[in-house]
N, C-alpha and C positions, 0 to 999 in steps of 0.2 A: 830791721835788719836783714842785711841781704845775706845771699846759701853762697860766699866760695868755693867751699869741698860738696864735694860729690864725691859716693864711696867706688869699688870698680865695677861693686852689684847692679849697683840703679847706673852708671854707665855703660856697662853691659845689655844691662834690659830697654834703655831708653834706645841707643843704636840697632838695635833685633836685631844683634849681631853670635854669634856663642863664644864662648870667652879664647878660643882659644882664637879667633879670626881677630876680636878683640887687641890680641896681644902682640898676633901682625903688625897691626892696624900701623899702633905708635908703637910702634919699633920703627917701623918705612914712616912717618911723622914727626917724628923725634919727642915722643912726647911724655913723660915720665911720671912718678905718682908723686905724689907730692905731703910734707908732714905738717896736718894744721897745727894752728896756733895752740889748739889747744890738747899738752902734748901725752894723756889718759885716755884719747881714741886710737883703741886697739886698730880696727881698721886698716886698709887701704886705700886713699882716698887721691884723689886729682882736679885742678883746678876745672869750676864750671865751665869757663871759656877756652880751655882745651878742648873741651870735650865736644862744645856748639861749633867751636873750631872742627874737628873730629866731624861734627855730620852735616857737615854740604864737603864733602870729599867727595869727590866721582867713584873713585878709588871701591867706596861704601857698597856705591850701586850693584858694584859687582860681584861683591862680597853676596848680595841678595840672589843677583842673575844667576851667582853659579854657586846656592843654596839651593834658587827653587827647578834646574839643570839639574842637580844632583837626587833629585823628593822625585820628578820624576823616569829618570834611569831604574831606579830604585824599585818604585812601578810597574817600573818593564820587566825589572828581574823577578818576580814578584809574583804574575801574573802569565808567566814561564814563554815568555817570548823576547826570547837569549836572543838574536835574531837581531831583533828592533835594538832592544838596547844595549849593545855593542856596535850597530851602527851610528847611534848617538853618541859613544863613546869616541869615536870618533874623530867627530865635530863637537866638539866639548869647546865652548866658551873659555876664555883667556883672558887673561887680566896683566898688563902693563902698568907697570911705576908711576914712569913718564907723565908727565897731562896729556901725550895725542891720544 
């Protein structure tokens, strides 16, 4: 029997993003939670194909890049290199919703 549904927690872990980014990504791409056939299951579930679709999105790569950038900036602040961190924040990477 093939797995048709995946819990939200597993989907977030599989995509490697935070819950906030996962929600944002689902809203942007129009993916909604589904109710599994087993009504007694109380967790939020998503269709496996929907999560596979999200895994190949180019915007997901941008989320990862932004996450690593913020980690670098945070490290600069903790090392008391405030000027360097501010310079980095001026060149903060952005992402767009369109495909270009």
